[in-house]
C-alpha positions, -999 to 999 in steps of 0.1 A, spaced: 308 98 218 282 120 200 288 134 166 286 173 168 255 189 158 258 222 135 233 239 154 248 236 188 285 229 181 302 256 161 335 250 142 362 266 162 394 258 145 407 243 113 444 236 106 460 232 76 498 218 65 513 221 32 544 197 25 560 198 -11 563 163 -22 596 148 -12 604 172 14 601 163 52 593 197 66 562 216 60 564 252 42 532 264 52 510 258 86 481 278 87 454 276 115 420 291 113 401 301 147 367 313 156 377 343 178 413 352 186 435 324 203 472 328 214 500 329 191 510 290 178 547 290 172 557 281 135 521 290 123 503 316 105 470 318 129 438 336 113 410 349 134 372 354 125 348 368 146 319 343 127 317 309 122 304 314 89 334 338 75 360 311 88 345 282 70 343 306 38 377 315 34 393 308 3 358 304 -13 356 336 -27 
């Protein structure tokens, strides 16, 4: 494989799972996507039109 190049290979998804210490099940599952996608059971899906916006989520 080849490492992705930023100019040619956009980030299309970033996912995060948050667990409380000592618990087995996550209380938050979020998927950030470039362009819309199908719903993902048990997850919050946030879609963005631009890669830049997807990568800046939470950065203010």
